[in-house]
N, CA, C and O atoms as a GROMACS GRO file, in nm:
protein
  348
    1THR      N    1   1.547  -0.927   0.678
    1THR     CA    2   1.609  -1.068   0.630
    1THR      C    3   1.479  -1.146   0.627
    1THR      O    4   1.401  -1.171   0.718
    2ILE      N    5   1.474  -1.189   0.462
    2ILE     CA    6   1.350  -1.268   0.437
    2ILE      C    7   1.429  -1.420   0.401
    2ILE      O    8   1.518  -1.430   0.316
    3LYS      N    9   1.378  -1.530   0.481
    3LYS     CA   10   1.424  -1.649   0.453
    3LYS      C   11   1.277  -1.729   0.410
    3LYS      O   12   1.156  -1.705   0.407
    4ASN      N   13   1.389  -1.862   0.372
    4ASN     CA   14   1.270  -1.949   0.289
    4ASN      C   15   1.260  -2.066   0.399
    4ASN      O   16   1.332  -2.163   0.376
    5VAL      N   17   1.196  -2.071   0.490
    5VAL     CA   18   1.152  -2.170   0.571
    5VAL      C   19   1.131  -2.308   0.525
    5VAL      O   20   1.172  -2.406   0.587
    6GLY      N   21   1.071  -2.313   0.422
    6GLY     CA   22   1.031  -2.443   0.350
    6GLY      C   23   1.149  -2.526   0.303
    6GLY      O   24   1.266  -2.517   0.340
    7SER      N   25   1.089  -2.619   0.203
    7SER     CA   26   1.145  -2.754   0.192
    7SER      C   27   1.193  -2.743  -0.003
    7SER      O   28   1.246  -2.829  -0.074
    8ASN      N   29   1.147  -2.607  -0.035
    8ASN     CA   30   1.129  -2.605  -0.169
    8ASN      C   31   1.244  -2.496  -0.210
    8ASN      O   32   1.296  -2.408  -0.142
    9VAL      N   33   1.263  -2.533  -0.342
    9VAL     CA   34   1.315  -2.378  -0.410
    9VAL      C   35   1.228  -2.264  -0.412
    9VAL      O   36   1.117  -2.281  -0.461
   10SER      N   37   1.257  -2.163  -0.373
   10SER     CA   38   1.138  -2.059  -0.407
   10SER      C   39   1.100  -2.042  -0.562
   10SER      O   40   0.995  -2.069  -0.620
   11GLY      N   41   1.186  -2.004  -0.596
   11GLY     CA   42   1.156  -1.959  -0.766
   11GLY      C   43   1.142  -1.843  -0.732
   11GLY      O   44   1.130  -1.816  -0.613
   12PRO      N   45   1.139  -1.732  -0.846
   12PRO     CA   46   1.127  -1.582  -0.819
   12PRO      C   47   1.015  -1.564  -0.751
   12PRO      O   48   0.908  -1.625  -0.750
   13TRP      N   49   1.061  -1.451  -0.682
   13TRP     CA   50   0.944  -1.396  -0.611
   13TRP      C   51   0.965  -1.264  -0.541
   13TRP      O   52   1.080  -1.228  -0.514
   14ARG      N   53   0.856  -1.188  -0.510
   14ARG     CA   54   0.896  -1.012  -0.483
   14ARG      C   55   0.819  -0.974  -0.312
   14ARG      O   56   0.742  -1.050  -0.255
   15TRP      N   57   0.863  -0.852  -0.264
   15TRP     CA   58   0.818  -0.798  -0.144
   15TRP      C   59   0.752  -0.676  -0.149
   15TRP      O   60   0.741  -0.622  -0.259
   16SER      N   61   0.717  -0.636  -0.075
   16SER     CA   62   0.693  -0.497  -0.067
   16SER      C   63   0.680  -0.426   0.096
   16SER      O   64   0.680  -0.486   0.203
   17ALA      N   65   0.672  -0.290   0.074
   17ALA     CA   66   0.686  -0.233   0.186
   17ALA      C   67   0.589  -0.119   0.218
   17ALA      O   68   0.540  -0.062   0.120
   18THR      N   69   0.553  -0.078   0.339
   18THR     CA   70   0.440   0.022   0.356
   18THR      C   71   0.566   0.098   0.454
   18THR      O   72   0.642   0.042   0.532
   19ILE      N   73   0.556   0.262   0.415
   19ILE     CA   74   0.633   0.309   0.444
   19ILE      C   75   0.603   0.466   0.482
   19ILE      O   76   0.576   0.540   0.388
   20PRO      N   77   0.606   0.517   0.608
   20PRO     CA   78   0.525   0.625   0.666
   20PRO      C   79   0.621   0.749   0.629
   20PRO      O   80   0.710   0.797   0.700
   21THR      N   81   0.577   0.794   0.484
   21THR     CA   82   0.625   0.948   0.438
   21THR      C   83   0.527   1.013   0.410
   21THR      O   84   0.418   0.956   0.417
   22GLN      N   85   0.532   1.123   0.378
   22GLN     CA   86   0.436   1.235   0.374
   22GLN      C   87   0.324   1.221   0.274
   22GLN      O   88   0.217   1.280   0.289
   23THR      N   89   0.356   1.126   0.149
   23THR     CA   90   0.263   1.079   0.071
   23THR      C   91   0.251   0.884   0.100
   23THR      O   92   0.340   0.798   0.102
   24ALA      N   93   0.121   0.877   0.115
   24ALA     CA   94   0.114   0.732   0.145
   24ALA      C   95   0.202   0.668   0.016
   24ALA      O   96   0.197   0.706  -0.101
   25TYR      N   97   0.269   0.577   0.063
   25TYR     CA   98   0.387   0.468  -0.029
   25TYR      C   99   0.385   0.339  -0.007
   25TYR      O  100   0.394   0.291   0.107
   26LEU      N  101   0.375   0.278  -0.101
   26LEU     CA  102   0.378   0.098  -0.115
   26LEU      C  103   0.475   0.106  -0.234
   26LEU      O  104   0.469   0.150  -0.349
   27TYR      N  105   0.576   0.039  -0.151
   27TYR     CA  106   0.692   0.006  -0.258
   27TYR      C  107   0.687  -0.117  -0.290
   27TYR      O  108   0.700  -0.192  -0.192
   28GLN      N  109   0.671  -0.178  -0.408
   28GLN     CA  110   0.687  -0.336  -0.470
   28GLN      C  111   0.797  -0.359  -0.530
   28GLN      O  112   0.830  -0.285  -0.622
   29SER      N  113   0.879  -0.470  -0.492
   29SER     CA  114   1.002  -0.491  -0.548
   29SER      C  115   1.001  -0.570  -0.706
   29SER      O  116   0.901  -0.627  -0.749
   30GLN      N  117   1.110  -0.562  -0.770
   30GLN     CA  118   1.118  -0.644  -0.874
   30GLN      C  119   1.150  -0.778  -0.843
   30GLN      O  120   1.209  -0.796  -0.736
   31PRO      N  121   1.119  -0.898  -0.930
   31PRO     CA  122   1.142  -1.035  -0.918
   31PRO      C  123   1.245  -1.061  -0.848
   31PRO      O  124   1.350  -1.035  -0.905
   32GLN      N  125   1.256  -1.117  -0.711
   32GLN     CA  126   1.395  -1.142  -0.644
   32GLN      C  127   1.485  -1.275  -0.684
   32GLN      O  128   1.447  -1.347  -0.776
   33GLN      N  129   1.574  -1.297  -0.629
   33GLN     CA  130   1.638  -1.386  -0.700
   33GLN      C  131   1.586  -1.522  -0.583
   33GLN      O  132   1.559  -1.505  -0.464
   34SER      N  133   1.581  -1.662  -0.665
   34SER     CA  134   1.547  -1.766  -0.605
   34SER      C  135   1.626  -1.794  -0.444
   34SER      O  136   1.745  -1.777  -0.418
   35LEU      N  137   1.517  -1.841  -0.353
   35LEU     CA  138   1.635  -1.883  -0.226
   35LEU      C  139   1.614  -2.017  -0.246
   35LEU      O  140   1.518  -2.055  -0.313
   36ALA      N  141   1.718  -2.116  -0.181
   36ALA     CA  142   1.699  -2.253  -0.150
   36ALA      C  143   1.629  -2.254  -0.023
   36ALA      O  144   1.597  -2.150   0.035
   37PRO      N  145   1.600  -2.400   0.031
   37PRO     CA  146   1.546  -2.425   0.166
   37PRO      C  147   1.619  -2.375   0.259
   37PRO      O  148   1.737  -2.391   0.226
   38GLY      N  149   1.609  -2.322   0.358
   38GLY     CA  150   1.704  -2.222   0.442
   38GLY      C  151   1.775  -2.094   0.413
   38GLY      O  152   1.803  -2.009   0.498
   39ASP      N  153   1.795  -2.088   0.314
   39ASP     CA  154   1.837  -1.957   0.236
   39ASP      C  155   1.781  -1.825   0.287
   39ASP      O  156   1.659  -1.805   0.288
   40SER      N  157   1.852  -1.754   0.321
   40SER     CA  158   1.812  -1.607   0.354
   40SER      C  159   1.889  -1.510   0.258
   40SER      O  160   1.985  -1.537   0.184
   41ILE      N  161   1.813  -1.371   0.280
   41ILE     CA  162   1.878  -1.224   0.222
   41ILE      C  163   1.864  -1.143   0.267
   41ILE      O  164   1.747  -1.105   0.279
   42ASP      N  165   1.971  -1.061   0.322
   42ASP     CA  166   1.876  -0.932   0.387
   42ASP      C  167   1.904  -0.824   0.308
   42ASP      O  168   2.006  -0.801   0.243
   43TYR      N  169   1.781  -0.746   0.323
   43TYR     CA  170   1.753  -0.580   0.226
   43TYR      C  171   1.748  -0.481   0.317
   43TYR      O  172   1.703  -0.485   0.432
   44THR      N  173   1.809  -0.367   0.245
   44THR     CA  174   1.817  -0.205   0.367
   44THR      C  175   1.711  -0.160   0.288
   44THR      O  176   1.711  -0.175   0.165
   45LEU      N  177   1.634  -0.114   0.340
   45LEU     CA  178   1.553  -0.015   0.306
   45LEU      C  179   1.566   0.137   0.316
   45LEU      O  180   1.492   0.171   0.409
   46GLY      N  181   1.624   0.240   0.264
   46GLY     CA  182   1.631   0.364   0.267
   46GLY      C  183   1.487   0.448   0.196
   46GLY      O  184   1.419   0.405   0.103
   47PHE      N  185   1.471   0.553   0.255
   47PHE     CA  186   1.355   0.628   0.203
   47PHE      C  187   1.361   0.807   0.265
   47PHE      O  188   1.415   0.846   0.368
   48ASP      N  189   1.307   0.867   0.189
   48ASP     CA  190   1.327   1.043   0.246
   48ASP      C  191   1.158   1.061   0.242
   48ASP      O  192   1.074   0.977   0.209
   49GLN      N  193   1.143   1.176   0.281
   49GLN     CA  194   0.994   1.264   0.294
   49GLN      C  195   0.944   1.171   0.399
   49GLN      O  196   0.853   1.099   0.358
   50ALA      N  197   0.976   1.156   0.514
   50ALA     CA  198   0.941   1.035   0.614
   50ALA      C  199   0.866   1.161   0.679
   50ALA      O  200   0.882   1.282   0.660
   51ILE      N  201   0.766   1.083   0.773
   51ILE     CA  202   0.675   1.173   0.862
   51ILE      C  203   0.732   1.191   1.040
   51ILE      O  204   0.676   1.127   1.129
   52ALA      N  205   0.823   1.265   1.064
   52ALA     CA  206   0.844   1.257   1.159
   52ALA      C  207   0.769   1.260   1.289
   52ALA      O  208   0.671   1.333   1.299
   53GLY      N  209   0.815   1.172   1.405
   53GLY     CA  210   0.728   1.130   1.507
   53GLY      C  211   0.731   1.028   1.583
   53GLY      O  212   0.839   0.969   1.572
   54SER      N  213   0.660   0.980   1.657
   54SER     CA  214   0.681   0.825   1.723
   54SER      C  215   0.569   0.734   1.674
   54SER      O  216   0.484   0.783   1.599
   55ASN      N  217   0.562   0.617   1.706
   55ASN     CA  218   0.501   0.522   1.638
   55ASN      C  219   0.475   0.543   1.495
   55ASN      O  220   0.356   0.547   1.463
   56LYS      N  221   0.526   0.551   1.442
   56LYS     CA  222   0.532   0.534   1.283
   56LYS      C  223   0.596   0.366   1.245
   56LYS      O  224   0.702   0.308   1.273
   57MET      N  225   0.487   0.334   1.179
   57MET     CA  226   0.490   0.203   1.144
   57MET      C  227   0.521   0.148   0.974
   57MET      O  228   0.464   0.190   0.874
   58ILE      N  229   0.623   0.048   0.981
   58ILE     CA  230   0.678   0.013   0.854
   58ILE      C  231   0.632  -0.156   0.870
   58ILE      O  232   0.638  -0.236   0.964
   59SER      N  233   0.588  -0.162   0.741
   59SER     CA  234   0.562  -0.327   0.747
   59SER      C  235   0.604  -0.374   0.615
   59SER      O  236   0.602  -0.308   0.511
   60ILE      N  237   0.641  -0.492   0.630
   60ILE     CA  238   0.716  -0.579   0.507
   60ILE      C  239   0.648  -0.718   0.466
   60ILE      O  240   0.660  -0.810   0.546
   61THR      N  241   0.581  -0.739   0.351
   61THR     CA  242   0.553  -0.869   0.292
   61THR      C  243   0.622  -0.946   0.182
   61THR      O  244   0.618  -0.914   0.064
   62ALA      N  245   0.678  -1.038   0.226
   62ALA     CA  246   0.717  -1.124   0.139
   62ALA      C  247   0.625  -1.168   0.026
   62ALA      O  248   0.514  -1.197   0.070
   63ASN      N  249   0.634  -1.181  -0.081
   63ASN     CA  250   0.537  -1.270  -0.169
   63ASN      C  251   0.394  -1.210  -0.165
   63ASN      O  252   0.290  -1.272  -0.190
   64PHE      N  253   0.404  -1.080  -0.128
   64PHE     CA  254   0.270  -1.005  -0.119
   64PHE      C  255   0.188  -1.029  -0.269
   64PHE      O  256   0.078  -0.975  -0.273
   65ASP      N  257   0.222  -1.088  -0.368
   65ASP     CA  258   0.138  -1.124  -0.479
   65ASP      C  259   0.125  -1.293  -0.503
   65ASP      O  260   0.075  -1.342  -0.604
   66HIS      N  261   0.179  -1.370  -0.391
   66HIS     CA  262   0.146  -1.514  -0.389
   66HIS      C  263   0.176  -1.533  -0.523
   66HIS      O  264   0.076  -1.553  -0.593
   67ALA      N  265   0.265  -1.533  -0.569
   67ALA     CA  266   0.357  -1.580  -0.696
   67ALA      C  267   0.415  -1.707  -0.668
   67ALA      O  268   0.447  -1.785  -0.757
   68VAL      N  269   0.428  -1.729  -0.556
   68VAL     CA  270   0.552  -1.829  -0.522
   68VAL      C  271   0.407  -1.945  -0.433
   68VAL      O  272   0.345  -1.900  -0.337
   69GLY      N  273   0.393  -2.017  -0.460
   69GLY     CA  274   0.296  -2.156  -0.402
   69GLY      C  275   0.333  -2.164  -0.261
   69GLY      O  276   0.456  -2.161  -0.256
   70GLU      N  277   0.296  -2.172  -0.176
   70GLU     CA  278   0.305  -2.184  -0.010
   70GLU      C  279   0.196  -2.243   0.064
   70GLU      O  280   0.081  -2.202   0.046
   71SER      N  281   0.224  -2.347   0.156
   71SER     CA  282   0.146  -2.402   0.221
   71SER      C  283   0.122  -2.340   0.364
   71SER      O  284   0.072  -2.412   0.451
   72ASN      N  285   0.156  -2.203   0.395
   72ASN     CA  286   0.176  -2.118   0.511
   72ASN      C  287   0.192  -1.992   0.446
   72ASN      O  288   0.301  -1.982   0.389
   73PHE      N  289   0.105  -1.877   0.434
   73PHE     CA  290   0.121  -1.722   0.414
   73PHE      C  291   0.158  -1.654   0.506
   73PHE      O  292   0.226  -1.552   0.499
   74ASP      N  293   0.104  -1.725   0.633
   74ASP     CA  294   0.101  -1.642   0.742
   74ASP      C  295   0.184  -1.625   0.827
   74ASP      O  296   0.161  -1.603   0.946
   75ASN      N  297   0.346  -1.639   0.745
   75ASN     CA  298   0.452  -1.596   0.833
   75ASN      C  299   0.548  -1.479   0.732
   75ASN      O  300   0.662  -1.437   0.754
   76ASN      N  301   0.459  -1.448   0.622
   76ASN     CA  302   0.509  -1.356   0.516
   76ASN      C  303   0.519  -1.193   0.553
   76ASN      O  304   0.592  -1.115   0.492
   77ASN      N  305   0.450  -1.164   0.640
   77ASN     CA  306   0.457  -1.036   0.700
   77ASN      C  307   0.531  -1.008   0.835
   77ASN      O  308   0.559  -1.084   0.928
   78ALA      N  309   0.555  -0.870   0.815
   78ALA     CA  310   0.647  -0.814   0.947
   78ALA      C  311   0.639  -0.668   0.983
   78ALA      O  312   0.668  -0.604   0.882
   79SER      N  313   0.620  -0.610   1.057
   79SER     CA  314   0.622  -0.452   1.114
   79SER      C  315   0.670  -0.422   1.241
   79SER      O  316   0.701  -0.507   1.326
   80ALA      N  317   0.677  -0.272   1.258
   80ALA     CA  318   0.760  -0.261   1.358
   80ALA      C  319   0.727  -0.100   1.353
   80ALA      O  320   0.715  -0.045   1.244
   81THR      N  321   0.717  -0.047   1.440
   81THR     CA  322   0.676   0.083   1.499
   81THR      C  323   0.825   0.152   1.536
   81THR      O  324   0.907   0.100   1.612
   82THR      N  325   0.839   0.254   1.478
   82THR     CA  326   1.014   0.341   1.487
   82THR      C  327   0.941   0.487   1.524
   82THR      O  328   0.825   0.524   1.507
   83THR      N  329   1.073   0.564   1.592
   83THR     CA  330   1.073   0.707   1.615
   83THR      C  331   1.142   0.778   1.492
   83THR      O  332   1.253   0.736   1.458
   84ILE      N  333   1.093   0.868   1.431
   84ILE     CA  334   1.154   0.920   1.329
   84ILE      C  335   1.176   1.069   1.344
   84ILE      O  336   1.078   1.142   1.359
   85LEU      N  337   1.303   1.120   1.340
   85LEU     CA  338   1.350   1.246   1.424
   85LEU      C  339   1.333   1.354   1.306
   85LEU      O  340   1.308   1.320   1.190
   86GLY      N  341   1.349   1.478   1.344
   86GLY     CA  342   1.374   1.546   1.244
   86GLY      C  343   1.196   1.622   1.179
   86GLY      O  344   1.086   1.581   1.218
   87ASN      N  345   1.213   1.701   1.108
   87ASN     CA  346   1.092   1.775   1.076
   87ASN      C  347   1.065   1.757   0.922
   87ASN      O  348   0.968   1.811   0.870
   0.00000   0.00000   0.00000
């Protein structure tokens, strides 16, 4: 979920994700729809060729290219560790 916690309309923006795949991969989205103050949007990210095991990190960054002016860029990143089953 990405939410506009500011007081202005965002304008077009992009997000990126680092994914634990067999070959290091950084996904960068196409421009996304503008979000009004308080609006949020949910994304589901699917991928294959994952590296099986525990403590695998997935990281998401909103506005990674700083195309949208912000007073605080510190809240644009989120990450989580997960266990990927399989081989």
